[in-house]
C-alpha positions in Angstrom: 117.1 61.5 121.8 115.6 64.8 121.5 115.4 64.6 117.7 112.7 62.1 117.8 109.5 64.2 118.3 111.0 66.7 115.8 111.5 64.2 113.3 108.0 62.9 113.7 106.5 66.3 113.3 108.6 67.1 110.3 107.5 63.8 108.8 103.7 64.6 109.4 104.4 67.9 108.0 105.9 66.5 104.7 103.3 63.8 104.5 100.3 66.4 104.8 101.9 68.4 101.8 102.4 65.3 99.7 98.6 65.1 99.7 98.6 68.1 97.2 100.8 66.5 94.4 98.8 63.3 94.6 95.4 65.1 94.3 96.9 67.1 91.4 98.1 63.6 89.7 94.6 62.3 90.1 92.7 65.5 89.0 95.1 66.0 85.9 94.6 62.3 85.0 90.8 62.5 85.2 90.7 65.9 83.3 93.1 65.3 80.5 92.3 61.7 79.8 88.6 62.2 80.2 88.7 65.0 77.9 91.4 63.9 75.1 91.7 60.3 75.3 89.0 59.2 72.8 87.7 62.1 70.7 84.5 61.1 68.9 82.2 63.6 67.0 78.7 64.0 68.2 76.3 66.3 66.7 78.8 67.7 64.5 77.1 70.2 62.1 78.0 69.7 58.5 75.9 70.7 55.3 75.4 69.2 52.1 75.0 71.9 49.2 72.0 71.6 46.8 68.1 71.2 47.0 67.3 68.1 44.7 66.2 64.6 45.8 69.8 63.5 45.4 71.1 65.8 47.8 68.3 65.0 50.3 69.0 61.3 50.0 72.7 61.8 50.7 72.3 64.2 53.6 69.6 61.8 55.2 71.9 58.8 54.5 74.9 60.4 56.1 72.8 61.5 59.1 71.4 58.1 59.8 74.9 56.3 59.2 76.5 58.8 61.7 74.3 57.6 64.5 74.4 60.8 66.4 77.9 61.7 65.2 76.9 64.1 62.6 74.2 66.6 62.4 73.7 66.9 58.5 71.6 69.4 57.0 71.2 70.7 53.4 71.6 74.4 52.3 70.5 75.8 49.0 73.9 77.1 47.6 77.6 77.7 48.3 77.2 81.2 49.7 74.8 80.0 52.2 77.4 77.2 53.2 80.2 79.5 53.5 78.2 82.0 55.6 77.3 79.3 58.0 81.1 78.3 58.2 82.3 81.8 58.9 79.6 82.0 61.6 80.8 78.8 63.0 77.3 77.4 62.8 78.9 74.6 60.6 82.1 72.9 60.4 82.0 71.4 56.8 80.0 71.8 53.7 80.0 69.3 50.9 79.2 70.2 47.2 78.5 66.9 45.4 78.9 66.6 41.7 81.5 65.2 39.1 84.0 67.2 40.8 83.0 67.1 44.6 84.3 69.9 46.9 84.5 70.2 50.7 84.4 73.6 52.3 86.0 73.8 55.8 87.2 76.6 58.3 90.4 75.4 60.0 90.5 78.7 61.9 87.5 77.4 63.8 89.3 74.2 64.7 91.8 72.0 62.8 90.9 68.8 64.5 87.0 69.2 63.6 88.1 70.1 59.9 90.1 67.0 59.7 87.2 64.9 61.1 84.8 66.3 58.5 87.4 65.8 55.7 87.7 62.3 56.9 83.9 61.7 56.4 83.6 63.2 53.0 86.8 61.7 51.6 85.1 58.3 51.9 81.9 59.9 50.3 83.8 61.1 47.4 85.9 57.8 47.1 82.5 55.9 46.8 81.7 58.0 43.8 85.1 57.3 42.4 85.9 61.2 42.4 88.8 62.9 44.0 87.9 65.4 46.8 88.8 69.2 46.5 89.1 70.7 49.9 88.8 74.5 50.2 89.5 76.4 53.4 87.3 79.3 53.8 88.9 80.5 56.9 92.5 79.4 57.1 94.9 79.8 60.1 98.0 82.1 60.1 101.1 81.0 58.4 102.7 80.8 61.9 100.1 78.5 63.1 99.4 75.9 60.6 97.7 73.3 63.0 95.5 76.2 64.4 96.6 75.1 68.0 98.9 78.1 68.7 96.1 79.9 70.6 95.8 77.0 72.8 99.4 76.9 73.8 99.5 80.7 74.2 96.5 80.1 76.6 98.8 77.7 78.6 101.7 80.4 78.9 99.2 83.0 79.9 97.6 80.7 82.7 100.9 79.5 84.0 102.2 83.1 84.3 99.0 84.2 85.9 98.5 81.4 88.5 102.2 81.2 89.5 101.8 85.0 90.1 98.8 84.1 92.5 101.2 81.9 94.8 103.7 84.9 95.1 101.2 87.7 95.7 98.8 85.5 98.0 101.8 83.8 99.8 104.7 86.4 100.0 102.4 89.2 99.9 99.9 88.0 102.7 101.2 90.5 105.0 100.4 93.4 102.6 97.1 95.2 102.7 94.6 93.8 100.2 94.6 96.8 98.1 98.2 96.5 97.6 97.8 92.8 96.4 95.0 93.9 94.1 97.2 96.3 92.4 100.1 93.9 92.2 97.7 91.4 90.6 96.5 94.2 88.1 100.1 94.9 87.2 101.2 91.4 86.6 98.2 90.6 84.4 99.3 93.6 82.4 102.9 92.3 82.2 101.7 88.6 81.6 99.3 89.8 78.8 102.2 91.9 77.0 104.4 88.8 77.0 101.6 86.8 75.6 101.0 89.3 72.9 104.9 89.3 72.0 104.7 85.7 71.5 101.6 85.8 69.4 102.8 88.5 67.1 106.5 89.3 66.7 108.0 86.0 68.1 106.0 83.2 66.8 103.5 84.9 64.3 100.5 83.0 65.6 98.2 85.6 64.3 98.9 88.0 61.3 96.2 90.6 62.3 94.3 92.1 65.1 97.1 91.9 67.6 95.6 94.9 69.8 92.5 92.7 70.1 94.6 89.7 71.2 96.3 91.6 73.8 93.0 93.1 75.3 91.6 89.6 75.4 94.7 88.1 77.1 94.6 91.0 79.6 91.2 90.2 80.5 91.8 86.4 80.9 95.0 87.0 83.1 93.4 89.7 85.3 90.4 87.3 85.8 92.7 84.6 87.0 94.9 86.6 89.3 91.8 88.4 90.8 90.0 85.1 91.6 93.1 83.4 92.7 94.4 86.3 95.0 90.8 86.6 96.5 90.6 82.7 97.0 94.1 82.7 99.0 92.6 84.2 102.0 90.1 81.4 102.2 92.2 78.4 100.9 95.7 79.3 102.2 98.0 76.3 101.4 95.3 74.9 99.2 95.1 77.8 96.9 97.6 76.2 94.3 95.5 73.2 94.1 92.4 75.0 93.9 93.7 77.5 91.2 95.0 74.5 89.2 91.6 72.8 89.4 89.9 76.0 88.0 92.4 77.2 85.4 94.2 74.1 84.4 92.2 70.9 85.0 88.9 72.3 83.8 90.1 75.1 81.9 92.6 73.7 79.4 90.4 70.8 78.7 87.2 72.6 78.1 88.8 75.6 76.1 88.4 74.0 72.6 92.1 74.7 71.9 92.7 71.0 71.0 89.2 69.5 70.3 86.1 71.4 70.2 83.1 70.5 72.4 81.5 68.5 69.4 84.4 66.1 69.6 84.5 65.9 73.4 82.4 64.3 76.3 79.4 66.3 77.3 80.8 67.7 80.7 83.6 69.4 78.8 81.4 70.6 76.1 79.1 72.0 78.8 82.0 74.0 80.5 83.1 75.2 77.1 80.0 77.6 77.1 81.1 79.6 80.1 84.5 78.7 81.1 87.2 81.6 80.8 89.8 79.5 78.8 87.0 78.9 76.1 86.3 82.7 76.3 89.9 83.5 75.5 90.3 80.8 72.8 87.0 81.5 71.0 87.4 85.2 71.4 90.8 85.2 69.8 89.6 83.0 66.9 86.6 85.1 66.4 88.6 88.1 66.4 91.4 87.1 64.1 89.6 84.6 61.7 86.0 85.3 61.7 85.7 89.1 61.5 84.7 89.3 65.1 81.8 87.0 65.0 80.9 85.9 68.5 83.7 88.2 70.1 81.3 90.2 72.2 79.8 86.9 73.9 83.3 85.8 74.7 84.4 89.2 75.9 81.3 89.1 78.2 82.5 85.6 79.5 86.0 86.9 80.5 84.5 90.2 82.0 82.3 88.2 84.1 85.2 86.2 85.4 87.1 89.3 86.3 84.0 90.7 88.0 83.7 87.6 90.0 87.4 88.1 91.0 86.8 91.6 92.0 84.1 90.4 94.3 86.2 87.9 95.8 88.9 90.5 96.6 86.3 92.7 98.2 85.2 89.8 100.3 88.8 88.5 101.1 89.5 92.2 102.3 86.5 92.3 104.7 87.3 88.8 106.0 90.9 89.7 106.7 89.9 92.9 108.5 87.4 90.9 110.8 90.0 88.6 111.5 92.4 91.5 112.7 89.8 92.8 114.9 89.0 89.3 116.4 92.9 89.0 116.9 93.3 92.4 118.4 90.5 91.7 120.7 92.1 88.4 122.0 95.4 90.0 122.6 96.3 90.3 126.2 97.4 93.8 127.2 101.2 94.4 127.9 100.3 95.5 131.5 98.6 92.2 132.2 101.7 90.2 132.4 102.7 89.9 128.9 106.5 90.7 128.1 107.1 93.9 126.2 108.0 92.9 122.7 105.8 90.0 122.5 103.7 91.7 119.9 106.8 92.3 117.8 107.8 88.6 118.2 104.3 87.5 116.9 104.4 89.9 114.0 108.0 88.5 113.1 106.5 85.1 113.5 103.6 85.7 111.1 106.0 87.1 108.5 108.1 84.1 108.7 105.2 81.7 108.4 103.8 83.6 105.3 107.3 83.4 103.7 107.5 79.6 104.4 104.0 79.2 103.0 104.9 81.3 99.9 107.8 79.1 99.3 105.9 76.1 99.5 103.2 77.4 97.3 105.6 78.5 94.6 107.5 75.0 94.8 103.9 73.4 94.1 103.2 75.9 91.4 106.6 75.6 89.5 106.5 71.7 89.9 103.4 71.7 87.8 
């Protein structure tokens, strides 16, 4: 008969924790389906090369027929078009004539290049001419779709936010400075593993591997710093909070699958300052575009790391204040408390931390 209350309490405990995977299901569905289910171009910048009346008419016709899908402009010559592509101001350049040619830069985004090619293949077909496609910024041989950087982002993210569950949960009894050092060490290890994947293992990049490592370290360190800092405030909700920040909103806005020009405006707006976009675009700029835009993306990643550092400081101060409050509320041993109660309380606290860490790890690994 005595098992009834215990069973009821255990059931309430399980039901309370089942709320987390349900929220993850809803969040992942809204994020991934909202971002990826129906990619459509909007204000996708393309150029038509030339300066005569025929060129102007073609550009205006494409712009009008696109109804907001394309932002069509004219440029004077091929070199200007190539410069725009290599500075990622344009995603395609059409050179009309008897042998029409389309310039693309798949290193910027393979899906954007495909969208542009689809448009101008129809234009060339209307002129009964085969279309020649020239890639002015091709991806590495080990990454023919250009999406390998995105999957590298996934690996780095999982290694980082799973480490948050361990350091924040099992390490909750450690001083904050020790947890911060563990976070720094794990970010180094995770970034080195990612660099091995990018280079020697899968050959996702064929140059600039040192810069890829530095970008990966900044990205991983930012996640770990933010996550460990948040754990003090979110506790058992840390896994869900980190997943919202660094999976649901992060992967979908990174531009690794579809750039913002092919996504709904919300995700396009996040692309401007979210850390996943900073990593993906930073690596692309470093490897394929001679460092163009790299400084801005490094700044984005650095600001995320600084935000994490601020969170760590605030978390440390908050925990110190909690300890003082708990100490003030402790009844002295001479006032009737049995000797050894303080040790029992410490042991209980450690056991609760271990149980919490196991629950967080199970949630993190399950995802």
